[in-house]
PDBQT receptor file of N, H, CA, C and O in Angstrom, charges set to zero:
ATOM      1  N   MET A   1      90.097 123.763 110.116  1.00  0.00    +0.000 N 
ATOM      2  CA  MET A   1      88.696 123.758 109.743  1.00  0.00    +0.000 C 
ATOM      3  C   MET A   1      87.904 123.014 110.810  1.00  0.00    +0.000 C 
ATOM      4  O   MET A   1      88.357 121.992 111.325  1.00  0.00    +0.000 OA
ATOM      5  N   VAL A   2      86.773 123.503 111.127  1.00  0.00    +0.000 N 
ATOM      6  H   VAL A   2      86.405 124.334 110.709  1.00  0.00    +0.000 HD
ATOM      7  CA  VAL A   2      85.913 122.887 112.126  1.00  0.00    +0.000 C 
ATOM      8  C   VAL A   2      85.244 121.655 111.528  1.00  0.00    +0.000 C 
ATOM      9  O   VAL A   2      84.761 121.696 110.397  1.00  0.00    +0.000 OA
ATOM     10  N   GLY A   3      85.215 120.568 112.278  1.00  0.00    +0.000 N 
ATOM     11  H   GLY A   3      85.608 120.535 113.197  1.00  0.00    +0.000 HD
ATOM     12  CA  GLY A   3      84.532 119.353 111.845  1.00  0.00    +0.000 C 
ATOM     13  C   GLY A   3      85.335 118.477 110.894  1.00  0.00    +0.000 C 
ATOM     14  O   GLY A   3      84.813 117.479 110.398  1.00  0.00    +0.000 OA
ATOM     15  N   VAL A   4      86.587 118.823 110.629  1.00  0.00    +0.000 N 
ATOM     16  H   VAL A   4      87.011 119.634 111.032  1.00  0.00    +0.000 HD
ATOM     17  CA  VAL A   4      87.418 118.023 109.736  1.00  0.00    +0.000 C 
ATOM     18  C   VAL A   4      88.298 117.103 110.575  1.00  0.00    +0.000 C 
ATOM     19  O   VAL A   4      88.990 117.553 111.488  1.00  0.00    +0.000 OA
ATOM     20  N   LYS A   5      88.266 115.813 110.258  1.00  0.00    +0.000 N 
ATOM     21  H   LYS A   5      87.703 115.447 109.516  1.00  0.00    +0.000 HD
ATOM     22  CA  LYS A   5      89.111 114.848 110.954  1.00  0.00    +0.000 C 
ATOM     23  C   LYS A   5      90.275 114.467 110.044  1.00  0.00    +0.000 C 
ATOM     24  O   LYS A   5      90.086 114.193 108.858  1.00  0.00    +0.000 OA
ATOM     25  N   GLN A   6      91.469 114.453 110.608  1.00  0.00    +0.000 N 
ATOM     26  H   GLN A   6      91.622 114.675 111.571  1.00  0.00    +0.000 HD
ATOM     27  CA  GLN A   6      92.650 114.092 109.838  1.00  0.00    +0.000 C 
ATOM     28  C   GLN A   6      93.260 112.811 110.391  1.00  0.00    +0.000 C 
ATOM     29  O   GLN A   6      93.201 112.541 111.591  1.00  0.00    +0.000 OA
ATOM     30  N   LYS A   7      93.847 112.028 109.486  1.00  0.00    +0.000 N 
ATOM     31  H   LYS A   7      93.895 112.248 108.511  1.00  0.00    +0.000 HD
ATOM     32  CA  LYS A   7      94.493 110.787 109.888  1.00  0.00    +0.000 C 
ATOM     33  C   LYS A   7      95.720 110.572 108.996  1.00  0.00    +0.000 C 
ATOM     34  O   LYS A   7      95.605 110.589 107.770  1.00  0.00    +0.000 OA
ATOM     35  N   VAL A   8      96.883 110.372 109.602  1.00  0.00    +0.000 N 
ATOM     36  H   VAL A   8      96.976 110.358 110.597  1.00  0.00    +0.000 HD
ATOM     37  CA  VAL A   8      98.088 110.063 108.845  1.00  0.00    +0.000 C 
ATOM     38  C   VAL A   8      98.039 108.583 108.488  1.00  0.00    +0.000 C 
ATOM     39  O   VAL A   8      97.918 107.734 109.371  1.00  0.00    +0.000 OA
ATOM     40  N   GLN A   9      98.132 108.267 107.186  1.00  0.00    +0.000 N 
ATOM     41  H   GLN A   9      98.230 108.956 106.468  1.00  0.00    +0.000 HD
ATOM     42  CA  GLN A   9      98.035 106.882 106.752  1.00  0.00    +0.000 C 
ATOM     43  C   GLN A   9      99.330 106.345 106.156  1.00  0.00    +0.000 C 
ATOM     44  O   GLN A   9      99.534 105.131 106.120  1.00  0.00    +0.000 OA
ATOM     45  N   ASN A  10     100.197 107.220 105.693  1.00  0.00    +0.000 N 
ATOM     46  H   ASN A  10     100.031 108.206 105.722  1.00  0.00    +0.000 HD
ATOM     47  CA  ASN A  10     101.403 106.746 105.029  1.00  0.00    +0.000 C 
ATOM     48  C   ASN A  10     102.511 107.776 105.201  1.00  0.00    +0.000 C 
ATOM     49  O   ASN A  10     102.304 108.967 104.965  1.00  0.00    +0.000 OA
ATOM     50  N   ILE A  11     103.670 107.321 105.607  1.00  0.00    +0.000 N 
ATOM     51  H   ILE A  11     103.839 106.355 105.799  1.00  0.00    +0.000 HD
ATOM     52  CA  ILE A  11     104.836 108.188 105.725  1.00  0.00    +0.000 C 
ATOM     53  C   ILE A  11     105.985 107.511 104.984  1.00  0.00    +0.000 C 
ATOM     54  O   ILE A  11     106.230 106.318 105.162  1.00  0.00    +0.000 OA
ATOM     55  N   VAL A  12     106.680 108.273 104.161  1.00  0.00    +0.000 N 
ATOM     56  H   VAL A  12     106.481 109.242 104.017  1.00  0.00    +0.000 HD
ATOM     57  CA  VAL A  12     107.831 107.745 103.433  1.00  0.00    +0.000 C 
ATOM     58  C   VAL A  12     109.075 108.492 103.896  1.00  0.00    +0.000 C 
ATOM     59  O   VAL A  12     109.102 109.722 103.924  1.00  0.00    +0.000 OA
ATOM     60  N   LEU A  13     110.092 107.739 104.256  1.00  0.00    +0.000 N 
ATOM     61  H   LEU A  13     110.070 106.740 104.234  1.00  0.00    +0.000 HD
ATOM     62  CA  LEU A  13     111.365 108.306 104.694  1.00  0.00    +0.000 C 
ATOM     63  C   LEU A  13     112.473 107.649 103.893  1.00  0.00    +0.000 C 
ATOM     64  O   LEU A  13     112.512 106.425 103.764  1.00  0.00    +0.000 OA
ATOM     65  N   SER A  14     113.354 108.442 103.366  1.00  0.00    +0.000 N 
ATOM     66  H   SER A  14     113.323 109.436 103.471  1.00  0.00    +0.000 HD
ATOM     67  CA  SER A  14     114.486 107.926 102.605  1.00  0.00    +0.000 C 
ATOM     68  C   SER A  14     115.771 108.274 103.346  1.00  0.00    +0.000 C 
ATOM     69  O   SER A  14     116.020 109.435 103.671  1.00  0.00    +0.000 OA
ATOM     70  N   VAL A  15     116.581 107.254 103.608  1.00  0.00    +0.000 N 
ATOM     71  H   VAL A  15     116.378 106.311 103.344  1.00  0.00    +0.000 HD
ATOM     72  CA  VAL A  15     117.840 107.437 104.326  1.00  0.00    +0.000 C 
ATOM     73  C   VAL A  15     118.922 106.649 103.596  1.00  0.00    +0.000 C 
ATOM     74  O   VAL A  15     118.672 105.547 103.108  1.00  0.00    +0.000 OA
ATOM     75  N   THR A  16     120.106 107.207 103.522  1.00  0.00    +0.000 N 
ATOM     76  H   THR A  16     120.309 108.103 103.919  1.00  0.00    +0.000 HD
ATOM     77  CA  THR A  16     121.235 106.511 102.923  1.00  0.00    +0.000 C 
ATOM     78  C   THR A  16     122.294 106.265 103.986  1.00  0.00    +0.000 C 
ATOM     79  O   THR A  16     122.776 107.203 104.622  1.00  0.00    +0.000 OA
ATOM     80  N   TYR A  17     122.649 105.010 104.176  1.00  0.00    +0.000 N 
ATOM     81  H   TYR A  17     122.258 104.248 103.660  1.00  0.00    +0.000 HD
ATOM     82  CA  TYR A  17     123.736 104.624 105.066  1.00  0.00    +0.000 C 
ATOM     83  C   TYR A  17     124.868 104.103 104.179  1.00  0.00    +0.000 C 
ATOM     84  O   TYR A  17     124.697 103.108 103.475  1.00  0.00    +0.000 OA
ATOM     85  N   GLU A  18     125.999 104.758 104.210  1.00  0.00    +0.000 N 
ATOM     86  H   GLU A  18     126.138 105.566 104.782  1.00  0.00    +0.000 HD
ATOM     87  CA  GLU A  18     127.133 104.345 103.392  1.00  0.00    +0.000 C 
ATOM     88  C   GLU A  18     127.628 102.963 103.823  1.00  0.00    +0.000 C 
ATOM     89  O   GLU A  18     127.776 102.696 105.015  1.00  0.00    +0.000 OA
ATOM     90  N   ASP A  19     127.879 102.099 102.859  1.00  0.00    +0.000 N 
ATOM     91  H   ASP A  19     127.759 102.316 101.890  1.00  0.00    +0.000 HD
ATOM     92  CA  ASP A  19     128.459 100.770 103.086  1.00  0.00    +0.000 C 
ATOM     93  C   ASP A  19     127.635  99.881 104.013  1.00  0.00    +0.000 C 
ATOM     94  O   ASP A  19     128.197  99.034 104.706  1.00  0.00    +0.000 OA
ATOM     95  N   VAL A  20     126.314 100.058 104.041  1.00  0.00    +0.000 N 
ATOM     96  H   VAL A  20     125.857 100.747 103.478  1.00  0.00    +0.000 HD
ATOM     97  CA  VAL A  20     125.446  99.221 104.872  1.00  0.00    +0.000 C 
ATOM     98  C   VAL A  20     124.405  98.566 103.970  1.00  0.00    +0.000 C 
ATOM     99  O   VAL A  20     123.785  99.237 103.145  1.00  0.00    +0.000 OA
ATOM    100  N   LYS A  21     124.215  97.274 104.122  1.00  0.00    +0.000 N 
ATOM    101  H   LYS A  21     124.718  96.729 104.792  1.00  0.00    +0.000 HD
ATOM    102  CA  LYS A  21     123.210  96.531 103.362  1.00  0.00    +0.000 C 
ATOM    103  C   LYS A  21     122.138  96.037 104.321  1.00  0.00    +0.000 C 
ATOM    104  O   LYS A  21     122.453  95.527 105.396  1.00  0.00    +0.000 OA
ATOM    105  N   PHE A  22     120.873  96.185 103.940  1.00  0.00    +0.000 N 
ATOM    106  H   PHE A  22     120.617  96.599 103.066  1.00  0.00    +0.000 HD
ATOM    107  CA  PHE A  22     119.755  95.715 104.750  1.00  0.00    +0.000 C 
ATOM    108  C   PHE A  22     119.057  94.567 104.030  1.00  0.00    +0.000 C 
ATOM    109  O   PHE A  22     118.861  94.623 102.816  1.00  0.00    +0.000 OA
ATOM    110  N   ASP A  23     118.687  93.539 104.760  1.00  0.00    +0.000 N 
ATOM    111  H   ASP A  23     118.846  93.493 105.746  1.00  0.00    +0.000 HD
ATOM    112  CA  ASP A  23     117.901  92.434 104.223  1.00  0.00    +0.000 C 
ATOM    113  C   ASP A  23     116.433  92.821 104.399  1.00  0.00    +0.000 C 
ATOM    114  O   ASP A  23     115.841  92.568 105.448  1.00  0.00    +0.000 OA
ATOM    115  N   LEU A  24     115.847  93.437 103.365  1.00  0.00    +0.000 N 
ATOM    116  H   LEU A  24     116.328  93.643 102.513  1.00  0.00    +0.000 HD
ATOM    117  CA  LEU A  24     114.488  93.962 103.476  1.00  0.00    +0.000 C 
ATOM    118  C   LEU A  24     113.455  92.858 103.672  1.00  0.00    +0.000 C 
ATOM    119  O   LEU A  24     112.459  93.065 104.365  1.00  0.00    +0.000 OA
ATOM    120  N   GLU A  25     113.674  91.698 103.078  1.00  0.00    +0.000 N 
ATOM    121  H   GLU A  25     114.484  91.530 102.516  1.00  0.00    +0.000 HD
ATOM    122  CA  GLU A  25     112.733  90.589 103.277  1.00  0.00    +0.000 C 
ATOM    123  C   GLU A  25     112.716  90.152 104.740  1.00  0.00    +0.000 C 
ATOM    124  O   GLU A  25     111.651  89.907 105.306  1.00  0.00    +0.000 OA
ATOM    125  N   LYS A  26     113.895  90.055 105.347  1.00  0.00    +0.000 N 
ATOM    126  H   LYS A  26     114.760  90.253 104.887  1.00  0.00    +0.000 HD
ATOM    127  CA  LYS A  26     113.982  89.669 106.759  1.00  0.00    +0.000 C 
ATOM    128  C   LYS A  26     113.370  90.746 107.650  1.00  0.00    +0.000 C 
ATOM    129  O   LYS A  26     112.631  90.426 108.580  1.00  0.00    +0.000 OA
ATOM    130  N   LEU A  27     113.664  92.008 107.382  1.00  0.00    +0.000 N 
ATOM    131  H   LEU A  27     114.265  92.269 106.626  1.00  0.00    +0.000 HD
ATOM    132  CA  LEU A  27     113.091  93.097 108.170  1.00  0.00    +0.000 C 
ATOM    133  C   LEU A  27     111.568  93.093 108.099  1.00  0.00    +0.000 C 
ATOM    134  O   LEU A  27     110.898  93.309 109.108  1.00  0.00    +0.000 OA
ATOM    135  N   ALA A  28     111.020  92.849 106.912  1.00  0.00    +0.000 N 
ATOM    136  H   ALA A  28     111.565  92.674 106.092  1.00  0.00    +0.000 HD
ATOM    137  CA  ALA A  28     109.565  92.824 106.757  1.00  0.00    +0.000 C 
ATOM    138  C   ALA A  28     108.943  91.692 107.568  1.00  0.00    +0.000 C 
ATOM    139  O   ALA A  28     107.821  91.824 108.057  1.00  0.00    +0.000 OA
ATOM    140  N   ARG A  29     109.666  90.574 107.713  1.00  0.00    +0.000 N 
ATOM    141  H   ARG A  29     110.577  90.467 107.315  1.00  0.00    +0.000 HD
ATOM    142  CA  ARG A  29     109.143  89.451 108.504  1.00  0.00    +0.000 C 
ATOM    143  C   ARG A  29     109.130  89.761 109.997  1.00  0.00    +0.000 C 
ATOM    144  O   ARG A  29     108.221  89.329 110.704  1.00  0.00    +0.000 OA
ATOM    145  N   ILE A  30     110.127  90.506 110.491  1.00  0.00    +0.000 N 
ATOM    146  H   ILE A  30     110.866  90.857 109.916  1.00  0.00    +0.000 HD
ATOM    147  CA  ILE A  30     110.222  90.719 111.937  1.00  0.00    +0.000 C 
ATOM    148  C   ILE A  30     109.570  92.015 112.416  1.00  0.00    +0.000 C 
ATOM    149  O   ILE A  30     109.304  92.158 113.609  1.00  0.00    +0.000 OA
ATOM    150  N   LEU A  31     109.310  92.958 111.518  1.00  0.00    +0.000 N 
ATOM    151  H   LEU A  31     109.527  92.843 110.548  1.00  0.00    +0.000 HD
ATOM    152  CA  LEU A  31     108.669  94.216 111.918  1.00  0.00    +0.000 C 
ATOM    153  C   LEU A  31     107.156  94.075 111.845  1.00  0.00    +0.000 C 
ATOM    154  O   LEU A  31     106.610  93.763 110.786  1.00  0.00    +0.000 OA
ATOM    155  N   ASP A  32     106.487  94.299 112.944  1.00  0.00    +0.000 N 
ATOM    156  H   ASP A  32     106.930  94.553 113.804  1.00  0.00    +0.000 HD
ATOM    157  CA  ASP A  32     105.035  94.164 113.022  1.00  0.00    +0.000 C 
ATOM    158  C   ASP A  32     104.346  95.101 112.034  1.00  0.00    +0.000 C 
ATOM    159  O   ASP A  32     104.565  96.312 112.068  1.00  0.00    +0.000 OA
ATOM    160  N   GLY A  33     103.524  94.550 111.164  1.00  0.00    +0.000 N 
ATOM    161  H   GLY A  33     103.346  93.566 111.136  1.00  0.00    +0.000 HD
ATOM    162  CA  GLY A  33     102.748  95.342 110.215  1.00  0.00    +0.000 C 
ATOM    163  C   GLY A  33     103.505  95.770 108.969  1.00  0.00    +0.000 C 
ATOM    164  O   GLY A  33     102.947  96.464 108.119  1.00  0.00    +0.000 OA
ATOM    165  N   ALA A  34     104.776  95.367 108.844  1.00  0.00    +0.000 N 
ATOM    166  H   ALA A  34     105.229  94.804 109.535  1.00  0.00    +0.000 HD
ATOM    167  CA  ALA A  34     105.573  95.764 107.683  1.00  0.00    +0.000 C 
ATOM    168  C   ALA A  34     105.296  94.845 106.501  1.00  0.00    +0.000 C 
ATOM    169  O   ALA A  34     105.014  93.658 106.663  1.00  0.00    +0.000 OA
ATOM    170  N   ARG A  35     105.385  95.423 105.314  1.00  0.00    +0.000 N 
ATOM    171  H   ARG A  35     105.614  96.387 105.182  1.00  0.00    +0.000 HD
ATOM    172  CA  ARG A  35     105.239  94.644 104.081  1.00  0.00    +0.000 C 
ATOM    173  C   ARG A  35     106.388  94.997 103.153  1.00  0.00    +0.000 C 
ATOM    174  O   ARG A  35     106.836  96.144 103.118  1.00  0.00    +0.000 OA
ATOM    175  N   TYR A  36     106.862  94.020 102.410  1.00  0.00    +0.000 N 
ATOM    176  H   TYR A  36     106.499  93.089 102.439  1.00  0.00    +0.000 HD
ATOM    177  CA  TYR A  36     107.890  94.264 101.405  1.00  0.00    +0.000 C 
ATOM    178  C   TYR A  36     107.463  93.593 100.122  1.00  0.00    +0.000 C 
ATOM    179  O   TYR A  36     107.449  92.365 100.028  1.00  0.00    +0.000 OA
ATOM    180  N   ASP A  37     107.116  94.390  99.137  1.00  0.00    +0.000 N 
ATOM    181  H   ASP A  37     107.127  95.388  99.213  1.00  0.00    +0.000 HD
ATOM    182  CA  ASP A  37     106.744  93.908  97.812  1.00  0.00    +0.000 C 
ATOM    183  C   ASP A  37     107.440  94.819  96.806  1.00  0.00    +0.000 C 
ATOM    184  O   ASP A  37     106.870  95.824  96.382  1.00  0.00    +0.000 OA
ATOM    185  N   PRO A  38     108.671  94.473  96.421  1.00  0.00    +0.000 N 
ATOM    186  CA  PRO A  38     109.466  95.369  95.582  1.00  0.00    +0.000 C 
ATOM    187  C   PRO A  38     108.851  95.674  94.217  1.00  0.00    +0.000 C 
ATOM    188  O   PRO A  38     109.218  96.666  93.588  1.00  0.00    +0.000 OA
ATOM    189  N   GLU A  39     107.924  94.839  93.748  1.00  0.00    +0.000 N 
ATOM    190  H   GLU A  39     107.626  94.032  94.259  1.00  0.00    +0.000 HD
ATOM    191  CA  GLU A  39     107.264  95.140  92.475  1.00  0.00    +0.000 C 
ATOM    192  C   GLU A  39     106.258  96.276  92.629  1.00  0.00    +0.000 C 
ATOM    193  O   GLU A  39     105.942  96.960  91.656  1.00  0.00    +0.000 OA
ATOM    194  N   VAL A  40     105.754  96.479  93.842  1.00  0.00    +0.000 N 
ATOM    195  H   VAL A  40     106.011  95.923  94.633  1.00  0.00    +0.000 HD
ATOM    196  CA  VAL A  40     104.796  97.555  94.112  1.00  0.00    +0.000 C 
ATOM    197  C   VAL A  40     105.519  98.794  94.631  1.00  0.00    +0.000 C 
ATOM    198  O   VAL A  40     105.272  99.907  94.167  1.00  0.00    +0.000 OA
ATOM    199  N   PHE A  41     106.422  98.588  95.607  1.00  0.00    +0.000 N 
ATOM    200  H   PHE A  41     106.623  97.684  95.983  1.00  0.00    +0.000 HD
ATOM    201  CA  PHE A  41     107.180  99.686  96.211  1.00  0.00    +0.000 C 
ATOM    202  C   PHE A  41     108.512  99.123  96.695  1.00  0.00    +0.000 C 
ATOM    203  O   PHE A  41     108.520  98.127  97.418  1.00  0.00    +0.000 OA
ATOM    204  N   PRO A  42     109.641  99.730  96.317  1.00  0.00    +0.000 N 
ATOM    205  CA  PRO A  42     110.950  99.148  96.631  1.00  0.00    +0.000 C 
ATOM    206  C   PRO A  42     111.447  99.420  98.048  1.00  0.00    +0.000 C 
ATOM    207  O   PRO A  42     112.645  99.613  98.258  1.00  0.00    +0.000 OA
ATOM    208  N   GLY A  43     110.557  99.435  99.002  1.00  0.00    +0.000 N 
ATOM    209  H   GLY A  43     109.584  99.278  98.832  1.00  0.00    +0.000 HD
ATOM    210  CA  GLY A  43     110.947  99.661 100.394  1.00  0.00    +0.000 C 
ATOM    211  C   GLY A  43     109.955  98.993 101.318  1.00  0.00    +0.000 C 
ATOM    212  O   GLY A  43     109.013  98.334 100.877  1.00  0.00    +0.000 OA
ATOM    213  N   ILE A  44     110.181  99.175 102.612  1.00  0.00    +0.000 N 
ATOM    214  H   ILE A  44     110.946  99.711 102.971  1.00  0.00    +0.000 HD
ATOM    215  CA  ILE A  44     109.292  98.575 103.618  1.00  0.00    +0.000 C 
ATOM    216  C   ILE A  44     108.358  99.636 104.135  1.00  0.00    +0.000 C 
ATOM    217  O   ILE A  44     107.520  99.356 104.992  1.00  0.00    +0.000 OA
TER     218      ILE A  44
């Protein structure tokens, strides 16, 4: 469409790694712009 501007604001990706545990709180601290609030969304 002419004159329509699009912007991607949110992308969700789900991946399963067998026998791997991630410290989501630690990842959220070291990844720029990341947030981890499991009561709102159970991912980063």
